[in-house]
N, C-alpha and C positions, 0 to 999 in steps of 0.2 A: 585668085579667091574662088572657090566654090560655091553650088547652090546645088539643093537637093529639093526634089518636087514628092511631097507625101499625099497620096490621094486615098480619102477619108473617104468610107460608106458606113455612117454611121448607126443603122439597123432601121429598125421600123418607121422612123420621122423620113426616110428617104431624102433626108437632104445632104446629097452627097457636098464634098468640096473639095478644094486641089490648094494644100497649102504649101508656098515657096519659102523658103530659108536661106538667105542670100549672104552670105558672108561680108561684110564690108568693113573689117579691120581682123585685127589678131585674133579679138575676145570677142565680136558684136556681129550679129546678123539683123538680117530687115527680114519681117515679117510678111509676109502678105495672103491672105485668105481670098483665093475668087470661088466662084461657082455655085453659089449658096443660094438657096430659096429662104433659109432660116435667117428672119431677122434678128435674130440673137447673139447669133455666129457674124453676120454680117457688122453687126455693133460691135462685136468682138475683134473684129479687122480692124476697125476707125479708132480703136482704145488701143492696141498692141501693135508699136510700130517697128523699136529694136529690142531685142532679146541681148544681155550679157553674159560673157559666161560666168558671172556671180551670179542672176537670176538661175540658174540652172543647180545650184546648191544653195541653196535656202530653204527651208522648211514651207511645205502646201500651204500655208496661210501666210506666208510673207511673199509669196512668189508672183512677180508680175504678171507670169499668165494665167493662173489661178484666180488671182482679184481680176483681171480684167473680163475673165468668164463670168466671175461672179457680179460683175457690176453691169452684163450685159445680160445677167438674167439665164445663162444656161445651165440648162438642168442637170444635178450632180450625175449623170450616169452617162454623160455626152463623151465620147472619145474623142473630140476636137482637142482640147486643151492638150491633153496628155501626148497626141499625135505631133503638135506645136512644138511643145517640149523634147522630142525624140526628134523631129526635123531640125532642131538649132542645136542638138549635141552632134547630128550626122554633119551637118554643115560645118562647125567646128571640129571636127575630127576627135569628139568626145567619144564617140562610138562608130560601131562599124551599119552599113547601112543593112539591115535586114529585115525582113517583113513580120509586123506583130498578126498574130490575129485569135478572138477569142470566139470560142461555139459556143454557143448555147442549145443545152438539151433539157427539156422539158420532162419530167416523168412523172 
């Protein structure tokens, strides 16, 4: 069973983190978030242990990932919850490993 590591630089807050998604079964991954000085991300790490394939195919308002982000007090624009979903998809072989990028331009 494989594991995936996603390094996240969330932007202006500067609270980088490292997400590990390790496949624990045919349809489940263990999630670990390390290296962040953000108390909300550390709280989210404590709230979110395992994600199943089913968790990746529910509406955002029912997603264990986004519910844990809300319970931890994460900011709406925080990219960490989306990075967790992407890491889980790759670990479960539902997506290919490809970097994601956002570029912000103020005009």
